Backbone bond lengths (Angstrom), bond angles and torsions (degrees), N, CA, C in turn:
res aa  C-N    CA-C-N  psi(-1)  N-CA   C-N-CA  omega(-1)  CA-C   N-CA-C  phi
1 X - - - 1.438 - - 1.518 109.09 -
2 X 1.341 115.25 136.20 1.477 119.98 179.94 1.536 111.87 -62.28
3 X 1.345 114.82 138.74 1.465 119.33 177.79 1.526 108.20 -77.76
4 X 1.342 116.22 124.83 1.462 120.42 -178.54 1.529 110.24 -74.81
5 X 1.342 114.54 144.97 1.462 121.72 178.31 1.532 108.44 -120.94
6 X 1.362 116.21 123.68 1.460 121.02 -179.15 1.511 110.11 -118.76
7 X 1.333 116.03 141.89 1.469 121.38 170.79 1.528 107.60 -102.20
8 X 1.307 117.28 127.01 1.472 122.99 175.83 1.513 108.13 -111.36
9 X 1.348 115.46 111.22 1.468 121.10 -176.78 1.531 109.16 -106.43
10 X 1.326 116.67 111.24 1.444 123.42 -176.86 1.525 111.48 -108.78
11 X 1.331 115.99 167.61 1.467 120.14 -170.63 1.518 112.11 -77.30
12 X 1.329 118.33 -47.62 1.458 121.62 -174.19 1.510 111.19 -157.91
13 X 1.317 116.92 149.83 1.464 119.53 175.34 1.535 111.62 -91.19
14 X 1.340 115.60 6.85 1.462 120.25 -176.07 1.546 109.87 -111.68
15 X 1.327 115.98 47.59 1.466 121.34 -179.03 1.541 105.85 -155.76
16 X 1.343 115.02 131.49 1.476 118.23 -174.54 1.523 112.90 -61.86
17 X 1.344 117.01 -35.60 1.451 120.79 -178.15 1.544 109.77 -68.11
18 X 1.326 117.07 -43.58 1.456 120.75 178.33 1.515 112.61 -63.93
19 X 1.355 115.97 -37.12 1.453 120.06 176.61 1.536 110.06 -64.06
20 X 1.340 114.35 -40.13 1.486 118.65 177.53 1.503 111.46 -68.28
21 X 1.351 116.75 -34.00 1.483 119.81 174.16 1.486 110.98 -59.43
22 X 1.355 116.60 -43.67 1.461 121.97 179.18 1.521 110.33 -63.11
23 X 1.320 117.63 -43.87 1.482 121.68 -179.19 1.545 109.98 -65.69
24 X 1.316 116.69 -41.99 1.444 122.79 179.56 1.543 110.35 -60.67
25 X 1.359 115.15 -42.12 1.472 120.66 178.56 1.520 111.77 -66.56
26 X 1.331 115.50 -42.28 1.445 120.07 -178.74 1.541 110.39 -64.72
27 X 1.331 116.62 -41.86 1.464 121.46 -179.79 1.529 110.06 -63.74
28 X 1.356 117.39 -47.92 1.437 121.30 179.64 1.519 111.12 -62.26
29 X 1.326 117.16 -41.02 1.464 120.95 179.08 1.536 111.40 -62.07
30 X 1.306 116.00 -43.56 1.480 119.99 177.12 1.514 110.87 -60.76
31 X 1.332 116.66 -47.18 1.464 120.46 -177.85 1.493 113.03 -63.39
32 X 1.310 116.76 -31.59 1.480 121.29 -173.17 1.519 111.75 -102.95
33 X 1.332 118.57 1.24 1.470 120.80 179.18 1.510 113.14 69.62
34 X 1.318 116.47 35.16 1.469 121.72 -179.31 1.503 108.90 -106.28
35 X 1.325 117.53 144.77 1.471 122.03 175.01 1.533 106.49 -89.96
36 X 1.329 117.63 124.67 1.456 122.01 -176.80 1.533 109.85 -121.84
37 X 1.321 115.42 127.52 1.466 121.25 172.50 1.535 108.15 -108.28
38 X 1.316 117.83 127.78 1.448 121.38 -176.89 1.546 109.12 -111.28
39 X 1.361 116.21 129.63 1.435 121.99 177.45 1.530 109.54 -124.87
40 X 1.344 115.51 146.63 1.466 121.31 174.99 1.514 109.26 -115.56
41 X 1.327 116.04 142.60 1.490 120.92 -176.09 1.518 113.56 -101.07
42 X 1.336 118.10 5.43 1.459 121.21 -179.40 1.557 112.92 50.55
43 X 1.363 112.46 40.23 1.470 120.04 177.94 1.550 112.77 57.72
44 X 1.278 116.60 31.68 1.486 121.03 -179.50 1.524 109.67 -122.82
45 X 1.326 116.92 116.29 1.466 121.27 -173.96 1.524 111.11 -66.29
46 X 1.337 117.65 -35.81 1.469 120.34 179.80 1.522 109.44 -67.26
47 X 1.317 116.97 -42.31 1.478 120.61 176.54 1.510 109.51 -57.88
48 X 1.315 115.73 -46.70 1.473 119.10 -178.16 1.506 112.46 -62.62
49 X 1.315 116.66 -45.02 1.465 121.76 177.23 1.504 111.77 -58.60
50 X 1.323 116.81 -43.49 1.486 122.39 179.85 1.533 110.78 -65.84
51 X 1.316 116.19 -43.03 1.484 119.92 179.12 1.537 111.34 -58.05
52 X 1.332 114.95 -46.53 1.452 119.61 -175.54 1.524 111.61 -71.93
53 X 1.351 115.56 -42.33 1.486 119.38 178.60 1.516 110.54 -60.39
54 X 1.313 118.03 -38.90 1.447 120.88 179.43 1.539 110.74 -58.58
55 X 1.325 115.71 -41.25 1.491 120.95 178.55 1.508 110.79 -68.17
56 X 1.332 116.64 -40.18 1.482 121.16 -177.48 1.517 109.88 -66.95
57 X 1.345 116.90 -39.02 1.475 121.36 -174.37 1.526 112.92 -90.69
58 X 1.327 117.67 4.60 1.475 120.67 176.72 1.531 111.02 -66.46
59 X 1.315 114.83 165.58 1.481 118.71 174.33 1.513 109.67 -55.60
60 X 1.329 115.47 148.40 1.486 119.67 -172.81 1.524 113.05 -52.69
61 X 1.314 116.90 -39.59 1.498 119.47 -177.32 1.519 113.00 -74.10
62 X 1.374 116.55 -9.34 1.447 121.09 -179.99 1.545 112.43 -105.36
63 X 1.321 115.13 -8.98 1.497 117.73 -176.27 1.538 109.59 -73.51
64 X 1.339 115.34 148.90 1.473 118.90 173.27 1.542 109.92 -72.17
65 X 1.314 115.39 155.94 1.469 119.56 173.90 1.522 112.05 -74.67
66 X 1.312 114.62 -27.37 1.487 120.40 179.60 1.493 110.25 -154.48
67 X 1.331 115.35 153.48 1.484 121.38 175.41 1.508 108.35 -121.23
68 X 1.327 113.68 130.54 1.485 122.09 176.99 1.510 105.71 -115.10
69 X 1.328 117.86 122.72 1.455 115.70 -177.73 1.516 112.56 -144.54
70 X 1.357 113.53 148.33 1.460 121.90 176.03 1.533 105.81 -108.27
71 X 1.305 118.21 114.16 1.464 120.99 -172.14 1.520 113.74 -66.67
72 X 1.338 114.03 142.25 1.477 120.29 174.93 1.527 109.94 -84.31
73 X 1.279 117.39 -51.76 1.479 121.71 -168.83 1.527 113.68 -89.56
74 X 1.325 114.48 -164.75 1.461 120.28 -174.57 1.508 112.44 -75.90
75 X 1.321 118.96 -18.91 1.452 120.14 178.03 1.546 108.71 -112.65
76 X 1.330 114.69 163.07 1.444 119.66 176.11 1.527 109.78 -99.89
77 X 1.344 116.46 41.34 1.460 124.17 174.20 1.543 113.25 50.45
78 X 1.321 117.16 61.43 1.491 119.48 -176.02 1.525 114.09 -58.81
79 X 1.352 117.49 -39.71 1.484 119.24 -178.79 1.548 110.49 -67.42
80 X 1.299 115.60 -40.33 1.458 119.83 -179.63 1.546 108.59 -66.79
81 X 1.315 115.97 -40.35 1.476 120.77 179.01 1.547 110.09 -59.85
82 X 1.336 115.64 -43.80 1.480 117.93 -179.81 1.509 110.62 -64.82
83 X 1.350 116.88 -40.12 1.440 119.32 -179.54 1.544 111.06 -63.94
84 X 1.342 114.95 -41.33 1.478 119.51 178.21 1.507 112.44 -61.83
85 X 1.321 115.13 -48.34 1.474 119.23 -177.87 1.525 111.28 -66.79
86 X 1.338 116.35 -35.99 1.492 120.54 177.20 1.521 109.77 -61.59
87 X 1.329 116.79 -31.41 1.446 121.99 179.85 1.529 112.46 -85.66
88 X 1.342 116.37 4.35 1.465 120.44 178.54 1.497 114.68 79.65
89 X 1.347 115.83 20.52 1.461 120.70 -178.22 1.540 108.79 -98.16
90 X 1.323 116.73 130.18 1.463 120.97 177.26 1.527 110.33 -62.91
91 X 1.352 116.25 154.41 1.463 119.88 -171.88 1.514 108.83 -141.26
92 X 1.346 117.49 117.01 1.468 121.83 179.17 1.530 109.08 -126.13
93 X 1.316 117.45 126.59 1.436 123.23 179.73 1.529 109.00 -102.15
94 X 1.321 117.29 133.11 1.462 121.64 -178.98 1.559 110.15 -105.03
95 X 1.295 114.63 137.37 1.489 122.53 170.75 1.505 114.77 55.62
96 X 1.324 116.64 31.91 1.456 120.91 177.86 1.531 107.36 -159.07
97 X 1.339 116.71 133.58 1.452 119.12 169.77 1.525 108.53 -80.73
98 X 1.317 117.00 142.32 1.457 120.86 -178.39 1.538 106.89 -127.71
99 X 1.324 115.71 120.90 1.463 119.66 -173.97 1.526 113.60 -65.32
100 X 1.333 117.48 -20.34 1.469 120.65 -176.93 1.527 112.86 -81.82
101 X 1.325 118.93 -9.36 1.450 121.06 -173.20 1.527 112.10 -58.60
102 X 1.358 121.27 -48.58 1.475 119.34 179.03 1.506 113.79 -56.76
103 X 1.344 116.43 -39.62 1.506 119.60 -179.39 1.535 109.83 -65.42
104 X 1.319 118.36 -44.49 1.446 120.28 -178.48 1.526 112.38 -67.17
105 X 1.321 117.13 -31.87 1.472 120.98 177.43 1.524 110.25 -66.32
106 X 1.315 116.34 -31.34 1.491 119.87 178.84 1.514 111.42 -75.81
107 X 1.350 115.41 -32.21 1.489 120.13 -173.88 1.521 113.38 -84.10
108 X 1.342 116.78 -18.52 1.466 118.45 -172.72 1.522 111.10 -138.84
109 X 1.336 114.47 153.21 1.462 118.31 176.53 1.505 111.34 -92.21
110 X 1.347 118.37 -4.00 1.467 120.18 -179.87 1.523 109.10 -75.96
111 X 1.331 115.06 164.92 1.466 120.09 -175.35 1.539 110.32 -73.09
112 X 1.323 117.70 126.77 1.458 122.76 178.20 1.524 106.82 -140.47
113 X 1.332 118.48 121.57 1.460 120.70 -175.68 1.515 111.51 -164.74
114 X 1.320 115.77 174.39 1.460 123.67 178.46 1.519 108.55 -123.78
115 X 1.320 116.87 137.30 1.468 122.07 168.93 1.527 105.95 -120.38
116 X 1.312 117.62 115.08 1.446 119.83 -174.20 1.513 111.74 -142.38
117 X 1.285 113.95 172.76 1.471 123.42 170.91 1.492 107.30 -101.45
118 X 1.351 116.49 157.34 1.464 120.87 174.05 1.529 105.70 -83.26
119 X 1.332 116.11 94.42 1.459 120.56 -172.89 1.532 112.65 -69.74
120 X 1.305 115.72 -29.47 1.480 118.52 174.53 1.520 110.08 -64.30
121 X 1.339 115.87 -42.06 1.484 120.60 178.34 1.519 110.07 -66.78
122 X 1.303 118.85 -37.54 1.500 121.39 175.67 1.508 108.55 -59.00
123 X 1.325 118.10 -44.99 1.456 121.49 177.28 1.525 111.63 -62.73
124 X 1.320 116.72 -39.02 1.469 119.50 178.34 1.544 110.69 -62.98
125 X 1.332 116.29 -40.79 1.461 119.57 177.56 1.534 108.82 -61.89
126 X 1.313 116.92 -42.43 1.460 119.84 -178.41 1.544 110.22 -64.63
127 X 1.326 116.63 -38.91 1.457 120.97 176.80 1.512 112.17 -61.18
128 X 1.353 115.84 -39.40 1.463 120.41 177.86 1.545 110.71 -69.19
129 X 1.340 116.98 -35.69 1.461 120.47 174.41 1.529 110.32 -59.49
130 X 1.328 116.72 -44.60 1.476 120.16 179.55 1.511 109.80 -61.75
131 X 1.348 117.23 -41.06 1.455 120.30 179.91 1.531 110.86 -63.25
132 X 1.342 116.21 -38.41 1.456 119.38 178.80 1.530 112.06 -68.83
133 X 1.336 116.87 -36.98 1.454 121.63 -178.96 1.523 113.00 -76.24
134 X 1.336 116.32 -27.42 1.465 122.45 -179.15 1.521 110.96 -123.76
135 X 1.302 118.82 67.18 1.494 119.83 -175.05 1.529 112.79 -61.54
136 X 1.339 117.96 -21.63 1.462 120.40 178.31 1.515 112.19 -102.74
137 X 1.329 117.02 10.00 1.457 120.78 -177.25 1.522 111.25 84.90
138 X 1.343 116.40 -178.81 1.428 121.40 179.89 1.511 112.62 152.07
139 X 1.316 116.55 -160.90 1.468 121.64 -177.30 1.531 111.39 -107.69
140 X 1.329 115.45 137.61 1.458 123.10 -179.70 1.480 109.56 -118.88
141 X 1.334 118.31 124.22 1.465 123.11 168.26 1.509 105.17 -94.50
142 X 1.359 115.72 115.01 1.475 121.69 -170.26 1.528 110.54 -117.37
143 X 1.328 116.58 121.42 1.470 121.49 -176.68 1.542 108.16 -103.10
144 X 1.291 115.05 111.07 1.467 122.24 -175.13 1.531 109.00 -94.96
145 X 1.325 117.15 155.61 1.466 122.11 173.29 1.537 109.61 -72.03
146 X 1.324 118.09 -172.08 1.446 123.13 -174.21 1.539 111.73 -56.73
147 X 1.304 116.36 138.54 1.466 122.90 -176.55 1.518 112.77 -54.87
148 X 1.359 116.96 -39.56 1.448 120.43 -174.62 1.544 112.16 -82.84
149 X 1.317 117.13 -2.65 1.470 120.78 -175.05 1.526 109.51 -87.80
150 X 1.339 116.60 124.17 1.463 119.88 -175.99 1.493 112.23 -64.96
151 X 1.361 118.20 -36.26 1.478 119.99 177.98 1.500 111.38 -60.97
152 X 1.360 117.72 -40.23 1.462 120.73 177.40 1.521 111.57 -64.29
153 X 1.314 115.85 -44.02 1.476 120.01 -179.51 1.528 110.97 -64.29
154 X 1.349 115.43 -41.91 1.472 118.04 -179.24 1.526 112.52 -68.85
155 X 1.316 117.05 -35.74 1.500 120.15 176.96 1.499 109.41 -64.42
156 X 1.356 117.97 -41.31 1.453 119.99 178.70 1.540 110.80 -64.52
157 X 1.329 115.93 -43.65 1.457 120.27 178.63 1.526 111.03 -58.78
158 X 1.330 118.38 -46.60 1.441 122.99 179.89 1.543 111.07 -62.40
159 X 1.328 115.45 -42.13 1.481 119.88 179.71 1.540 110.64 -63.49
160 X 1.339 117.22 -42.49 1.464 120.48 -179.83 1.558 109.84 -65.06
161 X 1.339 115.88 -30.76 1.494 119.31 178.83 1.488 113.37 -62.94
162 X 1.353 117.35 -40.50 1.467 119.79 -169.99 1.511 114.32 -106.79
163 X 1.330 119.33 -14.69 1.470 117.67 178.45 1.520 109.36 -70.38
164 X 1.314 118.81 141.82 1.474 118.89 177.04 1.509 111.02 -64.14
165 X 1.355 114.84 155.36 1.475 120.19 -177.81 1.519 112.02 -67.29
166 X 1.331 117.95 -16.37 1.478 119.33 -178.63 1.541 111.57 -90.76
167 X 1.329 116.27 8.89 1.500 120.70 169.46 1.518 106.89 -104.51
168 X 1.327 115.26 118.41 1.461 122.53 -175.13 1.526 111.11 -101.81
169 X 1.323 116.37 131.03 1.454 121.27 -169.12 1.522 112.52 -102.97
170 X 1.321 115.95 131.93 1.470 122.72 166.03 1.531 106.92 -109.37
171 X 1.328 115.31 118.56 1.504 120.23 -169.79 1.529 110.09 -100.13
172 X 1.360 116.72 128.10 1.428 123.38 171.17 1.537 108.27 -118.97
173 X 1.339 116.79 163.71 1.472 121.56 -176.17 1.535 109.81 -117.35
174 X 1.341 115.53 140.38 1.438 121.27 173.64 1.528 109.75 -134.26
175 X 1.325 115.94 -174.77 1.482 120.95 -177.72 1.539 112.29 -124.51
176 X 1.337 116.48 31.26 1.470 121.57 179.60 1.532 110.79 71.13
177 X 1.313 119.43 16.50 1.468 120.25 179.51 1.517 109.06 -127.92
178 X 1.349 115.27 154.39 1.445 121.91 177.62 1.509 111.36 -59.12
179 X 1.328 116.39 -45.58 1.453 121.64 -175.37 1.519 111.54 -64.85
180 X 1.345 117.15 -38.57 1.459 120.70 -179.25 1.531 110.93 -65.08
181 X 1.310 117.50 -40.32 1.466 120.84 179.41 1.514 110.55 -69.69
182 X 1.338 116.10 -39.97 1.472 120.40 177.13 1.544 109.24 -57.05
183 X 1.331 116.63 -46.11 1.470 121.11 178.84 1.526 111.83 -62.36
184 X 1.338 115.41 -43.32 1.474 119.55 -176.78 1.529 111.07 -64.74
185 X 1.338 116.29 -44.46 1.493 119.69 178.93 1.512 110.05 -68.60
186 X 1.311 116.98 -39.56 1.481 119.84 177.51 1.492 111.77 -57.79
187 X 1.341 118.03 -43.35 1.475 122.96 178.98 1.529 110.16 -65.74
188 X 1.318 115.77 -42.66 1.488 120.19 179.82 1.508 110.72 -62.21
189 X 1.316 117.53 -39.34 1.466 120.64 -179.48 1.515 113.28 -63.99
190 X 1.337 117.38 -21.50 1.465 121.10 179.35 1.533 111.78 -78.39
191 X 1.335 116.11 -14.49 1.477 120.15 -179.52 1.504 109.99 -79.41
192 X 1.311 117.35 143.50 1.476 120.58 179.60 1.532 109.42 -64.90
193 X 1.317 116.58 -31.61 1.478 118.94 -178.71 1.533 110.99 -62.57
194 X 1.337 118.91 -29.61 1.447 120.46 -177.99 1.518 110.93 -67.18
195 X 1.342 117.27 -30.00 1.471 120.66 179.75 1.535 110.78 -67.98
196 X 1.343 115.07 -30.61 1.454 117.76 -178.10 1.516 113.38 -93.10
197 X 1.351 116.20 -7.01 1.456 120.04 -173.00 1.537 110.04 -72.50
198 X 1.349 114.90 133.02 1.463 119.74 175.91 1.516 107.13 -93.90
199 X 1.328 116.41 98.32 1.481 121.91 -177.54 1.526 108.07 -108.68
200 X 1.331 116.34 133.29 1.479 120.82 -178.04 1.532 113.01 -117.32
201 X 1.345 116.92 -17.08 1.446 121.23 176.28 1.526 109.39 -152.09
202 X 1.340 116.09 147.84 1.479 121.53 176.27 1.515 106.82 -114.61
203 X 1.339 114.53 120.47 1.466 120.44 178.47 1.500 111.61 -117.39
204 X 1.320 118.72 140.12 1.472 121.72 177.06 1.504 107.99 -129.71
205 X 1.339 115.42 153.51 1.448 121.45 -178.84 1.516 114.04 -78.45
206 X 1.331 117.25 -6.47 1.435 119.30 165.11 1.535 110.38 -150.50
207 X 1.326 117.34 162.76 1.443 121.95 -171.33 1.534 112.04 -66.90
208 X 1.334 117.34 -37.45 1.443 121.07 -179.19 1.540 109.49 -61.98
209 X 1.335 117.67 -39.30 1.471 119.82 -179.86 1.534 109.66 -70.78
210 X 1.331 118.13 -32.87 1.488 120.18 176.89 1.549 109.22 -63.17
211 X 1.311 116.52 -42.71 1.467 120.07 178.75 1.521 110.68 -67.47
212 X 1.347 117.75 -37.06 1.443 121.20 176.41 1.521 111.83 -61.05
213 X 1.347 116.49 -38.66 1.444 121.14 176.72 1.529 111.50 -64.31
214 X 1.304 116.13 -41.03 1.493 120.26 177.20 1.528 109.52 -59.54
215 X 1.346 115.53 -42.06 1.472 119.20 -177.36 1.519 111.77 -64.91
216 X 1.361 116.30 -34.74 1.466 119.31 177.32 1.531 110.59 -65.37
217 X 1.318 118.52 -39.29 1.457 121.90 178.46 1.543 111.72 -70.93
218 X 1.335 115.68 -27.58 1.476 118.72 178.24 1.517 112.46 -70.45
219 X 1.329 117.03 -14.81 1.463 120.79 178.80 1.531 112.77 -80.11
220 X 1.318 117.85 -11.82 1.473 122.19 -177.68 1.499 111.12 -77.45
221 X 1.359 116.23 169.95 1.465 119.78 176.97 1.524 109.10 -66.44
222 X 1.298 116.61 167.87 1.471 121.55 -169.71 1.529 113.91 -58.62
223 X 1.329 117.08 -43.67 1.459 118.81 -177.96 1.512 111.68 -69.19
224 X 1.335 117.17 -38.87 1.475 120.81 177.46 1.525 111.52 -68.69
225 X 1.338 115.48 -40.24 1.485 119.56 174.42 1.501 111.10 -52.13
226 X 1.320 115.53 -49.53 1.481 121.58 -176.39 1.521 110.50 -59.25
227 X 1.314 114.23 -42.63 1.501 119.29 -179.76 1.505 111.38 -56.72
228 X 1.337 116.38 -45.98 1.465 121.30 -172.81 1.533 112.25 -84.11
229 X 1.332 116.80 -42.04 1.464 119.18 -171.29 1.514 112.61 -75.15
230 X 1.324 118.47 -12.68 1.462 120.44 176.11 1.532 112.35 -79.90
231 X 1.361 116.49 -11.79 1.448 121.61 179.14 1.532 111.69 -75.38
232 X 1.318 118.81 153.37 1.480 119.40 175.59 1.535 110.53 -73.38
233 X 1.330 115.33 136.81 1.475 123.59 174.42 1.531 107.43 -111.34
234 X 1.336 117.19 137.57 1.459 119.86 174.43 1.523 109.91 -129.61
235 X 1.323 114.63 151.93 1.467 120.75 178.01 1.516 111.31 -133.99
236 X 1.309 114.84 -154.33 1.478 121.65 -176.44 1.533 107.12 -160.72
237 X 1.292 115.39 150.04 1.482 130.61 -177.44 1.506 110.20 113.86
238 X 1.341 116.99 -44.41 1.462 121.37 167.64 1.528 115.62 56.28
239 X 1.343 115.61 39.91 1.454 117.65 -179.70 1.529 111.06 -74.19
240 X 1.322 118.25 150.73 1.489 120.84 -171.68 1.510 113.89 -55.38
241 X 1.361 116.92 -43.99 1.457 119.63 -173.47 1.521 114.58 -83.82
242 X 1.328 115.93 -13.31 1.473 119.94 -178.38 1.511 110.33 -119.76
243 X 1.313 118.33 -87.74 1.461 122.17 -174.39 1.551 113.30 -51.53
244 X 1.325 116.59 -51.24 1.486 118.45 -178.63 1.515 111.00 -65.73
245 X 1.337 116.86 -38.09 1.459 120.78 177.10 1.549 111.12 -63.90
246 X 1.338 115.83 -38.94 1.487 119.27 -179.73 1.532 109.82 -70.36
247 X 1.293 119.46 -31.81 1.485 121.02 174.56 1.536 109.42 -65.72
248 X 1.327 116.88 -43.73 1.463 119.28 -178.40 1.563 110.92 -66.05
249 X 1.348 117.02 -33.61 1.456 119.14 -178.40 1.521 112.32 -84.97
250 X 1.345 117.83 -9.28 1.458 120.95 179.42 1.520 115.23 93.52
251 X 1.354 117.75 -4.57 1.449 118.18 177.03 1.528 110.99 -63.83
252 X 1.327 117.70 -33.95 1.460 122.84 173.95 1.513 109.00 -118.50
253 X 1.342 115.06 144.53 1.457 120.25 174.31 1.529 111.42 -81.92
254 X 1.338 115.90 -27.20 1.472 119.97 -177.67 1.521 109.11 -163.61
255 X 1.334 114.05 157.75 1.447 121.35 171.07 1.521 107.22 -146.24
256 X 1.332 116.27 -177.99 1.466 121.58 176.16 1.525 106.84 -130.75
257 X 1.298 116.43 123.45 1.456 120.58 -179.66 1.523 109.62 -78.07
258 X 1.323 116.56 116.43 1.459 123.18 176.06 1.521 106.13 -115.38
259 X 1.325 118.41 107.23 1.458 119.46 -175.11 1.522 112.85 -62.61
260 X 1.346 118.72 135.48 1.459 120.95 173.26 1.518 108.72 -58.10
261 X 1.335 116.94 145.97 1.461 118.70 -174.50 1.546 114.01 -126.73
262 X 1.338 116.61 8.39 1.475 118.35 179.15 1.525 110.53 -68.79
263 X 1.326 116.60 -36.95 1.468 120.48 176.96 1.523 111.64 -63.13
264 X 1.305 115.10 -41.75 1.465 120.29 178.13 1.538 109.85 -61.91
265 X 1.326 116.33 -41.69 1.495 119.47 178.16 1.537 111.25 -62.00
266 X 1.327 116.27 -40.75 1.480 118.38 177.28 1.519 112.33 -63.44
267 X 1.309 115.69 -41.56 1.478 118.38 177.27 1.513 111.42 -61.72
268 X 1.327 116.35 -42.20 1.475 119.93 179.84 1.539 111.10 -65.12
269 X 1.344 116.35 -39.09 1.451 117.99 179.38 1.534 112.56 -66.84
270 X 1.321 115.57 -39.01 1.470 119.15 176.80 1.522 110.45 -61.95
271 X 1.325 115.93 -42.89 1.490 120.34 176.92 1.517 110.23 -57.84
272 X 1.329 116.87 -43.36 1.479 121.30 -176.24 1.506 111.73 -72.93
273 X 1.341 117.62 -44.67 1.458 121.27 -171.52 1.530 113.07 -82.88
274 X 1.328 117.66 -35.20 1.481 119.99 -178.20 1.521 112.52 -99.30
275 X 1.363 114.72 -37.51 1.476 117.00 -175.24 1.529 112.31 -102.13
276 X 1.315 115.74 -0.46 1.485 121.80 175.43 1.529 112.08 59.96
277 X 1.336 117.71 31.80 1.452 121.07 178.20 1.524 108.45 -82.08
278 X 1.350 116.18 143.42 1.463 118.89 175.02 1.541 107.57 -81.86
279 X 1.332 115.97 143.56 1.462 121.12 -174.40 1.526 110.08 -113.68
280 X 1.327 117.37 151.77 1.457 118.35 173.12 1.531 110.85 -69.73
281 X 1.312 114.55 157.77 1.481 119.58 178.66 1.535 111.02 -68.12
282 X 1.355 116.09 -28.49 1.463 120.27 -173.85 1.509 108.96 -148.04
283 X 1.350 114.77 128.41 1.475 120.07 174.81 1.503 108.33 -119.31
284 X 1.344 116.51 140.97 1.477 121.63 -176.58 1.476 112.84 -115.11
285 X 1.363 116.42 140.78 1.445 121.25 168.71 1.544 108.22 -96.64
286 X 1.320 116.92 162.06 1.455 121.58 -176.32 1.561 111.83 -111.56
287 X 1.309 115.77 127.76 1.472 120.89 -178.69 1.531 110.22 -94.63
288 X 1.365 115.64 149.84 1.453 122.05 -176.12 1.509 110.68 -135.97
289 X 1.335 118.07 138.32 1.459 122.13 176.97 1.533 109.79 -74.57
290 X 1.348 115.42 135.05 1.471 121.89 174.74 1.517 108.47 -129.96
291 X 1.359 118.54 118.10 1.466 125.09 -5.49 1.544 109.87 -69.45
292 X 1.316 114.77 -178.18 1.461 117.89 179.93 1.543 109.45 -65.54
293 X 1.324 116.70 160.04 1.467 120.85 -179.67 1.528 110.16 -60.95
294 X 1.332 116.59 -36.39 1.453 121.28 -179.77 1.542 110.86 -63.36
295 X 1.314 115.08 -42.29 1.482 120.11 176.78 1.540 111.83 -64.40
296 X 1.347 116.41 -38.80 1.444 119.03 178.39 1.533 113.08 -64.94
297 X 1.325 114.63 -31.53 1.472 118.87 -177.93 1.533 110.35 -77.57
298 X 1.330 117.74 -20.26 1.468 119.53 -177.48 1.527 109.89 -70.59
299 X 1.359 117.87 139.94 1.439 119.57 -179.18 1.505 111.80 -67.90
């Protein structure tokens, strides 16, 4: 039987979740005897599009059998997807719904699907965490992912749904990296409005951005540091070696475990391409609050 070759295109190598995605893909590929090539786009949608198109347009014997990718930009590269599927290459989108998936599934017999998390529900869990941490209400400094990213928008929407009305949000933007959140908070701290802001909790849409926010506050003088660093920080992704470890050590008050899904996508592609199994259009992973909401509510 021919050894399958998969291309895994991820957003950045500077994010704990993306690193875990790469490790999950490598582990699944080893277990299933698949050859996996992993590429990072450095959070640049044009770079990502170019990387994938190069693989699609390669000589037939050099093309991957399938492409698994987590989109950087606001779209899930519809033109590139069509080119890949037209070339008989399987196509799996991670952590993003793509409106073109039903159309491509009708046009081709190759595997085309999405493996994602319910990002609105992740946001709802985060909103409930804020409610547990601030039972009397208060101010939330909230660091969102990129504006054009649907996962970031959906997490914000879910958070706004479940947070109590007496929790007031100050919104900052990051790029899913520690350094981007550090820059964003550093810039905010230079504004006069930040000095007057009554903030009671710092929440970020991923753990690396929560740690970046902490680092920005650590740059302040000693008395200001103490004011900010005594507040609870929360993140999301909750991976064992990072987010969960940071909760245990006290760097974070809470996180949300979002299981990596690149390995699951590889397993599904092997089932489709080798075992000829039909696949669902959309598969979901389940997110969990760490610690539990009940534990967060306990004094």
